[in-house]
N, C-alpha and C positions, 0 to 999 in steps of 0.2 A: 107231289110231294119227294122229297130227296131222301134217299135210301144209301147209304155207305156200303160200298161191296165189300170192304173188310172189317165190317161192323162184328163179327163173330171173333175174328183176330183181335180186335181193341176190345171187347168184354173179356177174352182169355187173359189179356194183357193187364186188364184192372184187375182180374180175380189174382192173378199172379203178384202184382203190386201189393194187394191186401193182403194175401198170405207173408209175403215178406216183411210187411210190417208187423204183422203178429208174430212172426218167428222173432224179430228184432225186439218186439216188446217182451219176448219171453227172455231171450238174451239179456235183456237191461237187467230184468229181476234177477236172474240166476246172478249176474255180475254183482249187482246191490248186495245181495245174499252174502257171496264171497268177501266183499268189502265188509260186512258187519261182522262177519266171523273173522276175518283179521283184527278188527277192532277191538273185539271180545276178549279174543287170546292174548293182544298185546295187554289189555289192562289186567286180564289174569296173571299174565308173567310178572308186569307191573307191581300189582299186590303181591305175590309169591315173593318176588326179590325183595319187597320192603320187609315182608314179615322173617325172611332170611336174614336179613341184616339186623332187625329186632331182635332175634333170638342167639346171635351171637354176642353175649354179655358174659361177664364172670360166672353166672350160675348157667353153665350150659345144659341144657337139656338133648343129649345126643340124640337121642330117639326121635325127638321135634326136628330138629337139626337135619337129619338124614332124611326124613320124610319131605321137609321142605326143599332140599335140596334134589332130590329125587322129581319131585314135582315141577322143579323150574327147568329140571333136564327134558320132562315130556312136553313142558309147555313150549320149550324153546323148538321142539321138534315139530310140534303141532302148528306153531307159527311160521316154520318154514314150510311145512306143508300146505298151510293157508295160503300163504303168500304166494306159493307155486300155482295152485287153484286158482289164484285170482288173475294170475298173469295168464291163465290159459283162458279163463272167461273174457278177459279185456281183449285177449287175439280171436276169440270166437264172435265178441261185439265188433270189432273192427271188420271181420268178415261179413257178418250179415249186414254192417251199414253198407259196405260195397255191394253186396246183393240187392239190397233195397233199392239204392241209389241206380242201379243198372236197372231194376224193374220200372221203376219209375222214369229213368229216360226212355226205354222201350216202349212205354205207355205215352210219355208225350209225345215222340216221334208220330205215334199212329193216330193221335188227337189232333196234331197240326196237320196231317196228311188229310184226317179227315173234313177239318174247317178249311182246308184250301178247296178241297173237291166240292164242299157245300158253295163255296164263294164262286167257284168255276160254273156249277150247274146253276146259281141264282142269276149269275151274267149272263147265262145262255138263254136263261127264260126271260130275262129282262128282254135280250136281243129278239128272241120269238116274239115275244108281244110285242115289242117296237117294230119289227116286221109287220105283225098282223093290224097294227093300229094304222101304219102308213099304208097299207094295202086297202084297208076300209076307208080310208080317207081320200085315197085315190079313185074308188069305185065310187064314192059320193061324189066328190068332184067330178067326175066323168057324166054321171046321172043328171047333175044340175047343169051342168054345160053342154048337154048334147041336144 
């Protein structure tokens, strides 16, 4: 039976690939959450701007107008911050994608090496078996023709 001499290394690489995929999934969730926050803040800012525009009527309610203006400023700052956080999460995502791809390549290299070594082992076993069969046939031939 064939045993791969680098099986422990292959198992380690498989585990590293699994961990990389788990980290990638986590970063994807974080990026998705950051994207949702940007959308929510954009929606809130849009609604606030509509309300601010609606307050600008001949019967101005100055306190409400000031509050709406202040809220729009806060939401604009929050939107800027949320977009920056989204960019950072996207950069982390690209980095994790590269790490995951590298882990996959590393594992695939060892998988191919194992497959090649197993093929060579099987070919060698077939060659030995064929030699044994040839020797057996030669022995039987010599015994029957002596």
